[in-house]
C-alpha positions as CSV (number, residue, x, y, z in Angstrom):
1,X,0.0,0.0,0.0
2,X,3.0,2.3,0.7
3,X,4.1,1.9,-2.9
4,X,0.6,2.5,-4.3
5,X,0.2,5.6,-2.3
6,X,3.6,6.8,-3.4
7,X,2.6,6.1,-7.1
8,X,-0.5,8.1,-6.6
9,X,1.5,11.1,-5.3
10,X,4.1,10.6,-8.1
11,X,1.3,10.5,-10.7
12,X,-0.3,13.6,-9.4
13,X,3.0,15.5,-9.3
14,X,3.9,14.2,-12.8
15,X,0.6,15.5,-14.1
16,X,1.2,18.8,-12.4
17,X,4.6,19.0,-14.1
18,X,3.1,18.2,-17.5
19,X,0.4,20.7,-17.1
20,X,3.0,23.3,-16.0
21,X,4.8,22.6,-19.3
22,X,1.6,23.2,-21.2
23,X,1.0,26.4,-19.3
24,X,4.6,27.5,-19.8
25,X,4.4,26.8,-23.5
26,X,1.5,29.2,-24.0
27,X,3.1,31.8,-21.7
28,X,6.4,31.7,-23.5
29,X,4.8,31.8,-27.0
30,X,2.2,34.5,-26.3
31,X,3.5,36.6,-23.4
32,X,7.3,36.3,-23.3
33,X,9.8,36.3,-20.5
34,X,9.0,39.7,-19.1
35,X,5.4,38.9,-18.1
36,X,6.5,35.5,-16.6
37,X,9.4,37.3,-14.9
38,X,6.9,39.7,-13.1
39,X,5.0,36.6,-11.8
40,X,8.3,35.0,-10.7
41,X,9.4,38.2,-8.9
42,X,6.0,38.5,-7.1
43,X,6.1,34.9,-6.0
44,X,9.7,35.3,-4.9
45,X,8.9,38.5,-2.9
46,X,5.9,37.2,-1.1
47,X,7.4,33.7,-0.9
48,X,10.2,35.1,1.3
49,X,7.5,35.5,4.1
50,X,5.5,32.3,3.6
51,X,7.3,30.6,6.5
52,X,4.8,32.7,8.5
53,X,2.0,30.4,7.3
54,X,3.8,27.3,8.6
55,X,6.3,27.9,11.4
56,X,7.0,24.2,11.5
57,X,3.4,23.3,12.3
58,X,2.9,21.3,9.0
59,X,5.5,18.7,9.9
60,X,4.4,18.9,13.6
61,X,0.8,18.1,12.5
62,X,1.9,15.0,10.5
63,X,4.2,13.9,13.4
64,X,1.6,14.2,16.2
65,X,-1.3,12.6,14.3
66,X,0.9,9.7,13.1
67,X,1.9,9.2,16.8
68,X,-1.7,8.5,17.6
69,X,-2.7,11.8,19.3
70,X,-6.4,12.7,19.5
71,X,-7.2,13.5,15.8
72,X,-10.0,16.1,16.5
73,X,-7.9,18.1,19.0
74,X,-5.0,18.0,16.6
75,X,-7.1,19.3,13.8
76,X,-8.7,22.0,15.9
77,X,-5.3,23.2,17.2
78,X,-3.7,23.1,13.7
79,X,-6.6,25.0,12.1
80,X,-6.6,27.7,14.8
81,X,-2.9,28.1,14.4
82,X,-3.1,28.3,10.6
83,X,-5.6,31.1,10.6
84,X,-3.4,33.1,13.0
85,X,-0.3,32.5,10.8
86,X,-2.2,33.6,7.6
87,X,-3.2,36.9,9.3
88,X,0.4,37.4,10.3
89,X,1.6,36.8,6.7
90,X,-0.8,39.3,5.2
91,X,0.1,42.0,7.8
92,X,3.9,41.5,7.4
93,X,3.9,41.6,3.5
94,X,1.8,44.8,3.4
95,X,3.9,46.4,6.1
96,X,7.2,45.5,4.2
97,X,5.8,47.1,1.0
98,X,4.8,50.2,2.9
99,X,8.3,50.5,4.5
100,X,10.0,49.8,1.2
101,X,8.1,52.5,-0.6
102,X,7.4,55.3,1.9
103,X,10.0,55.0,4.6
104,X,13.0,53.8,2.6
105,X,11.9,55.7,-0.5
106,X,12.4,52.8,-2.8
107,X,10.0,51.6,-5.5
108,X,9.4,48.8,-7.9
109,X,10.3,48.5,-11.6
110,X,6.7,49.3,-12.5
111,X,3.3,49.6,-10.9
112,X,2.5,46.2,-12.3
113,X,5.2,44.6,-10.1
114,X,3.6,46.0,-7.0
115,X,0.0,45.0,-8.0
116,X,1.3,41.5,-8.8
117,X,2.6,41.3,-5.2
118,X,-0.8,41.9,-3.8
119,X,-2.5,39.3,-6.1
120,X,0.2,36.7,-5.4
121,X,-0.3,37.4,-1.7
122,X,-3.9,36.3,-2.2
123,X,-2.7,33.2,-3.9
124,X,-0.5,32.3,-0.9
125,X,-3.4,33.0,1.5
126,X,-5.8,30.7,-0.2
127,X,-3.0,28.1,-0.7
128,X,-2.3,28.2,3.0
129,X,-5.9,27.5,3.9
130,X,-5.9,24.6,1.4
131,X,-2.7,23.1,2.9
132,X,-4.6,22.7,6.2
133,X,-6.7,20.1,4.5
134,X,-3.7,18.7,2.5
135,X,-1.5,18.1,5.6
136,X,-4.4,16.7,7.6
137,X,-5.1,14.1,4.8
138,X,-1.4,13.4,4.5
139,X,-1.1,12.9,8.3
140,X,-3.9,10.3,8.2
141,X,-2.4,8.8,5.0
142,X,-5.5,9.6,3.1
143,X,-3.4,10.2,0.0
144,X,-6.2,10.2,-2.6
145,X,-8.0,13.0,-0.7
146,X,-4.7,15.0,-0.6
147,X,-3.8,14.6,-4.2
148,X,-7.2,14.8,-6.1
149,X,-7.8,18.5,-5.1
150,X,-4.3,19.3,-6.2
151,X,-4.9,17.7,-9.6
152,X,-8.2,19.5,-10.1
153,X,-6.8,22.8,-9.0
154,X,-3.9,22.5,-11.4
155,X,-6.1,21.6,-14.3
156,X,-8.3,24.7,-13.6
157,X,-5.3,26.9,-13.4
158,X,-3.8,25.6,-16.6
159,X,-7.0,26.2,-18.5
160,X,-7.2,29.8,-17.1
161,X,-3.5,30.4,-18.0
162,X,-4.1,29.2,-21.6
163,X,-7.1,31.6,-21.9
164,X,-5.2,34.5,-20.5
165,X,-2.1,33.9,-22.7
166,X,-4.0,33.5,-26.0
167,X,-6.2,36.5,-25.1
168,X,-3.2,38.8,-24.5
169,X,-4.6,39.9,-21.1
170,X,-1.2,40.7,-19.5
171,X,0.8,39.8,-16.4
172,X,-1.8,40.8,-13.8
173,X,-4.4,38.6,-15.4
174,X,-1.8,35.8,-15.4
175,X,-1.3,36.4,-11.7
176,X,-5.1,36.0,-11.1
177,X,-5.0,32.5,-12.7
178,X,-2.9,31.3,-9.9
179,X,-5.4,32.5,-7.3
180,X,-8.2,30.9,-9.3
181,X,-6.4,27.5,-9.3
182,X,-6.0,27.7,-5.5
183,X,-9.6,28.5,-5.0
184,X,-10.6,25.4,-6.9
185,X,-8.1,23.3,-4.9
186,X,-9.5,24.7,-1.6
187,X,-13.1,24.0,-2.7
188,X,-12.5,20.4,-3.6
189,X,-10.4,19.8,-0.4
190,X,-13.3,21.0,1.7
191,X,-15.7,18.6,-0.1
192,X,-13.5,15.6,1.1
193,X,-13.5,16.7,4.8
194,X,-16.6,14.7,5.7
195,X,-15.9,12.4,8.7
196,X,-13.2,14.5,10.3
197,X,-14.1,16.1,13.6
198,X,-12.7,19.5,14.6
199,X,-12.4,19.8,18.4
200,X,-11.6,22.8,20.5
201,X,-7.9,23.7,20.5
202,X,-6.0,23.0,23.7
203,X,-3.0,24.7,25.3
204,X,-1.4,21.3,25.8
205,X,-1.8,20.3,22.2
206,X,-0.5,23.7,21.0
207,X,2.5,23.4,23.3
208,X,3.1,19.8,22.0
209,X,3.1,21.1,18.4
210,X,5.3,24.1,19.3
211,X,8.0,21.9,21.0
212,X,8.4,19.9,17.8
213,X,8.0,22.9,15.5
214,X,10.5,25.2,17.2
215,X,13.7,23.8,15.6
216,X,11.9,23.6,12.3
217,X,11.1,27.3,12.2
218,X,14.7,28.0,11.1
219,X,14.4,25.2,8.6
220,X,11.3,26.9,7.1
221,X,12.9,30.3,7.1
222,X,16.0,29.0,5.4
223,X,14.0,27.0,2.8
224,X,11.9,30.1,1.9
225,X,15.1,32.1,1.5
226,X,16.8,29.5,-0.7
227,X,13.6,29.1,-2.8
228,X,12.8,32.8,-3.3
229,X,15.7,35.1,-2.6
230,X,17.4,34.3,-5.9
231,X,14.4,35.6,-7.9
232,X,14.3,38.8,-5.9
233,X,18.1,39.3,-6.3
234,X,17.9,38.7,-10.0
235,X,15.1,41.3,-10.3
236,X,17.1,43.7,-8.1
237,X,20.4,43.5,-10.0
238,X,19.1,42.6,-13.5
239,X,15.6,42.6,-15.0
240,X,12.2,40.9,-15.3
241,X,13.4,39.1,-18.4
242,X,16.3,37.6,-16.5
243,X,13.9,36.4,-13.8
244,X,11.7,35.0,-16.5
245,X,14.6,32.8,-17.9
246,X,15.4,31.5,-14.4
247,X,11.8,31.0,-13.3
248,X,11.0,29.1,-16.5
249,X,14.0,26.9,-16.1
250,X,13.1,26.2,-12.5
251,X,9.5,25.2,-13.4
252,X,10.9,22.8,-16.0
253,X,13.2,21.0,-13.5
254,X,10.7,21.2,-10.6
255,X,8.7,18.2,-11.9
256,X,11.9,16.1,-11.6
257,X,11.3,16.0,-7.8
258,X,8.1,14.0,-8.2
259,X,9.8,10.7,-7.2
260,X,11.3,12.2,-4.0
261,X,8.2,14.1,-3.2
262,X,6.0,11.0,-3.6
263,X,8.1,8.9,-1.3
264,X,8.9,11.7,1.1
265,X,5.3,12.6,1.8
266,X,4.8,9.1,3.2
267,X,8.2,8.7,4.9
268,X,7.6,11.0,7.8
269,X,4.4,9.4,9.2
270,X,5.8,5.9,8.4
271,X,9.1,6.5,10.2
272,X,7.3,8.2,13.1
273,X,5.2,5.1,13.6
274,X,8.3,2.9,13.6
275,X,10.0,5.2,16.0
276,X,7.2,5.0,18.5
277,X,7.7,1.2,18.4
278,X,11.5,1.6,18.6
279,X,11.9,-0.4,15.4
280,X,15.2,1.0,14.1
281,X,15.8,-1.8,11.7
282,X,12.5,-1.1,9.9
283,X,13.4,2.6,9.7
284,X,16.8,1.8,8.1
285,X,15.2,-0.7,5.7
286,X,12.5,1.8,4.6
287,X,15.1,4.6,4.1
288,X,17.4,2.2,2.2
289,X,14.7,1.1,-0.2
290,X,13.4,4.6,-0.7
291,X,16.8,5.9,-1.6
292,X,17.3,3.1,-4.1
293,X,14.0,3.7,-6.0
294,X,14.4,7.5,-5.9
295,X,18.0,7.2,-7.2
296,X,16.8,4.8,-10.0
297,X,14.2,7.3,-11.1
298,X,16.0,10.6,-10.7
299,X,19.4,10.0,-12.4
300,X,18.1,9.4,-16.0
301,X,15.6,12.3,-15.8
302,X,18.2,14.8,-14.7
303,X,20.9,13.6,-17.1
304,X,18.4,13.5,-19.9
305,X,17.2,17.0,-19.4
306,X,20.7,18.4,-19.1
307,X,21.7,16.7,-22.4
308,X,18.5,17.8,-24.1
309,X,18.5,21.4,-22.7
310,X,18.9,23.2,-26.0
311,X,16.1,21.5,-27.9
312,X,13.9,21.6,-24.7
313,X,14.1,25.4,-24.5
314,X,13.8,25.8,-28.3
315,X,10.8,23.5,-28.7
316,X,8.9,23.7,-25.4
317,X,9.5,27.5,-24.9
318,X,10.5,29.8,-27.7
319,X,13.5,31.6,-29.2
320,X,12.9,34.5,-26.7
321,X,13.9,32.1,-23.9
322,X,17.1,30.9,-25.5
323,X,19.3,32.5,-22.8
324,X,17.8,29.9,-20.4
325,X,19.7,27.0,-22.1
326,X,22.9,27.3,-19.9
327,X,20.7,27.6,-16.8
328,X,18.9,24.4,-17.7
329,X,22.2,22.7,-18.0
330,X,23.2,23.5,-14.4
331,X,20.0,23.8,-12.3
332,X,18.8,20.2,-12.6
333,X,21.7,18.9,-10.6
334,X,20.3,20.3,-7.4
335,X,17.3,17.9,-7.9
336,X,19.6,14.9,-7.6
337,X,21.0,16.2,-4.3
338,X,17.7,17.2,-2.9
339,X,16.0,13.9,-3.9
340,X,18.7,11.7,-2.4
341,X,18.7,13.9,0.8
342,X,15.0,13.5,1.4
343,X,14.9,9.9,2.8
344,X,17.5,10.9,5.4
345,X,16.0,14.3,6.2
346,X,12.6,12.6,7.0
347,X,14.5,9.9,8.9
348,X,16.0,12.4,11.4
349,X,12.8,14.4,11.7
350,X,10.7,11.2,12.2
351,X,13.1,10.1,14.9
352,X,12.5,13.4,16.8
353,X,15.8,15.0,15.7
354,X,14.5,18.1,13.9
355,X,17.6,20.0,15.0
356,X,19.7,18.0,12.5
357,X,17.3,19.0,9.6
358,X,17.7,22.6,10.9
359,X,21.5,22.4,10.8
360,X,21.4,21.1,7.2
361,X,19.2,23.9,5.9
362,X,21.2,26.6,7.7
363,X,24.4,25.4,6.0
364,X,22.6,25.4,2.7
365,X,21.1,28.9,3.1
366,X,24.4,30.5,4.2
367,X,26.3,29.1,1.2
368,X,23.5,29.7,-1.3
369,X,23.0,33.3,-0.4
370,X,26.7,33.9,-0.2
371,X,27.3,32.7,-3.7
372,X,24.1,34.4,-4.9
373,X,25.5,37.7,-3.8
374,X,28.9,37.0,-5.5
375,X,27.6,35.4,-8.7
376,X,24.4,37.2,-9.6
377,X,25.3,41.0,-9.5
378,X,27.6,42.7,-12.0
379,X,28.7,44.9,-9.1
380,X,27.5,46.5,-5.9
381,X,28.1,50.2,-6.7
382,X,27.5,51.4,-3.2
383,X,30.4,49.3,-2.0
384,X,32.5,49.7,-5.1
385,X,32.7,45.9,-5.6
386,X,33.0,44.3,-9.1
387,X,31.4,40.9,-9.1
388,X,30.9,38.0,-11.6
389,X,27.6,39.3,-13.1
390,X,26.3,35.9,-14.1
391,X,22.6,36.7,-13.4
392,X,20.3,33.7,-13.5
393,X,23.1,31.3,-14.3
394,X,24.9,32.5,-11.2
395,X,21.8,31.8,-9.2
396,X,21.7,28.2,-10.6
397,X,25.4,27.6,-9.7
398,X,24.8,29.0,-6.2
399,X,21.8,26.7,-5.7
400,X,23.7,23.6,-6.7
401,X,26.6,24.5,-4.4
402,X,24.2,24.9,-1.4
403,X,22.5,21.6,-2.1
404,X,25.9,19.8,-2.4
405,X,26.7,20.9,1.2
406,X,23.3,20.0,2.4
407,X,23.5,16.5,1.0
408,X,26.9,15.8,2.6
409,X,25.7,17.0,6.0
410,X,22.3,15.2,5.9
411,X,23.9,11.9,4.9
412,X,26.5,12.2,7.7
413,X,23.9,13.2,10.3
414,X,21.8,10.2,9.5
415,X,24.8,7.9,9.6
416,X,25.7,9.2,13.1
417,X,22.1,8.7,14.2
418,X,21.4,5.1,13.1
419,X,24.5,4.0,11.1
420,X,22.7,3.9,7.7
421,X,24.9,1.9,5.3
422,X,26.0,3.3,2.0
423,X,23.9,2.1,-0.9
424,X,26.4,1.1,-3.7
425,X,23.5,0.6,-6.1
426,X,23.4,4.4,-6.5
427,X,26.7,4.3,-8.4
428,X,25.1,1.8,-10.9
429,X,22.3,4.2,-11.5
430,X,24.7,7.1,-12.0
431,X,26.9,5.1,-14.4
432,X,23.9,3.9,-16.4
433,X,22.5,7.5,-16.7
434,X,25.9,8.8,-17.7
435,X,26.3,6.3,-20.5
436,X,22.7,7.1,-21.6
437,X,23.6,10.8,-21.7
438,X,26.8,10.2,-23.9
439,X,24.8,8.1,-26.4
440,X,22.0,10.7,-26.7
441,X,24.6,13.6,-27.1
442,X,26.5,11.8,-29.8
443,X,23.3,10.8,-31.6
444,X,22.1,14.4,-31.6
445,X,25.2,15.4,-33.6
446,X,24.1,13.2,-36.5
447,X,20.3,13.6,-36.1
448,X,19.4,17.1,-34.6
449,X,16.1,17.5,-32.8
450,X,13.8,19.7,-34.8
451,X,10.3,18.9,-33.7
452,X,8.5,18.0,-30.4
453,X,8.0,14.4,-31.5
454,X,11.8,14.0,-32.0
455,X,12.3,15.3,-28.5
456,X,9.8,12.8,-27.2
457,X,11.4,10.0,-29.2
458,X,14.8,10.9,-27.8
459,X,13.4,10.8,-24.3
460,X,11.9,7.4,-24.8
461,X,15.1,6.1,-26.4
462,X,17.1,7.4,-23.4
463,X,14.8,5.5,-21.0
464,X,15.2,2.4,-23.1
465,X,19.0,2.7,-23.0
466,X,19.0,3.3,-19.3
467,X,16.8,0.3,-18.5
468,X,18.8,-1.9,-20.8
469,X,22.1,-1.0,-19.0
470,X,20.4,-1.7,-15.6
471,X,19.2,-5.1,-16.9
472,X,22.7,-5.9,-18.0
473,X,24.1,-4.9,-14.6
474,X,21.3,-7.0,-13.0
475,X,20.2,-3.9,-11.1
476,X,16.7,-3.9,-12.5
477,X,15.4,-7.4,-11.9
478,X,12.3,-9.5,-12.5
479,X,11.3,-8.8,-8.9
480,X,11.5,-5.1,-9.6
481,X,9.5,-5.5,-12.8
482,X,6.7,-7.4,-11.1
483,X,6.7,-4.8,-8.3
484,X,6.3,-2.0,-10.8
485,X,3.5,-3.8,-12.7
486,X,1.6,-4.4,-9.5
487,X,1.7,-0.7,-8.3
488,X,0.8,0.4,-11.9
489,X,-2.3,-1.7,-11.8
490,X,-5.2,0.7,-12.7
491,X,-7.7,-1.7,-11.2
492,X,-6.0,-1.8,-7.8
493,X,-5.3,1.9,-7.8
494,X,-9.0,2.7,-8.6
495,X,-10.0,0.3,-5.8
496,X,-7.7,2.1,-3.3
497,X,-8.9,5.6,-4.3
498,X,-12.6,4.5,-4.1
499,X,-12.1,2.9,-0.7
500,X,-10.5,6.1,0.7
501,X,-13.1,8.4,-0.7
502,X,-15.8,6.2,0.9
503,X,-14.3,7.0,4.3
504,X,-12.9,3.6,5.0
505,X,-9.7,5.2,6.2
506,X,-11.6,7.5,8.6
507,X,-13.4,4.5,10.1
508,X,-10.1,2.8,10.7
509,X,-8.8,5.9,12.4
510,X,-11.8,5.9,14.7
511,X,-11.3,2.3,15.6
512,X,-7.7,3.0,16.6
513,X,-8.7,5.8,19.0
């Protein structure tokens, strides 16, 4: 069931990535990098403060519910906290804009940039309310209820984006499509909330959440800085077009994290339940297998997109996004590092060691921001400093450097905690993906990719080459093949989704109380 739930999450994330491609295609063709850059800047600006909608309570909610705490009290405490956090976010963002404009005497590149900030603030507010339901469903392992609203919201947003792009309605209308998608996501999430009781929040429960969440606050702050500061710095030192190149590249590689996200969503509650039973061997086995399957999936995708970066930008975006090619050849490598870190990150959090996750992210944010400030600007005139001036490419390099350091620390911390063994199979996956990349690169020299169906054909060929090498190395076995076929069974997946929607999971939860 763990594998089937993981596949459902992976499928939802993959669909989200494919729809993001579709939306990005229309944006790039009909609106260009400037409009998309404005959206990227607004998301980066408001995103710097989105830790205020979490403060570690999302992970704390999953942790406490999976430990068997009273579900209704947990839901009530989490909801009350969420609403307070949302109010805090709105107040802080508006206050920062006022201080920036009227006290510091600074402004924005255009009035559109400022208006986009307020619209995207609305997007994050609605999203935060929706995540209350999402994390509650995840905590109870009701994965279908968590993923279906996301899928429907993404479809709605994509349709709205296509309409706005082909109608030439501009950047602000594009910003509103993101709000629209989140409203649909929230509405569907509410429909699935039958059977969940909301009890009065308690001081004891809030304190229980706070104790676990406190070390994670710095994790959240650091994560939001890593995710958003680069876009704001590119806008500050360069332009909206440069943000557009970076934001488009980031959206392309973001879907590569589907495997890690799928497994990671279930790892925290699973490891927490093992930890309560003091079953360390099961924890190590779960992490080991998760790492193997994540590695097997992530290496060919990353190497493939790096090798095919030029035709990907030319065909999926447009000529106006051509400066994004070198970015797309560097940025995907952070995905490998993040994906392989996730099993160990969830391991330390699930074993009540959130300070280790905090240390990892602090190392990452310090290095990433340091290299952002060196690599992105051409100069800092107020200090008389001449710098590298790499713009969006510099942000990509800084991101990869930060994630390298984070991976090394996370792996070491997990080894110190439970002595996780090194998984040599990862080297086989890396070798196979590397050979696949060389073959695709050499083939492109003789048969250039001119149309989308050639790009699709090369991707399929690369997958075939990769799996063939794994078969020769006896890394992908008959047992793996049977396992994949089983979890891909549409009949079994539909049965699982139907049983969950019919409240079978809730009745099980009630019986366990």
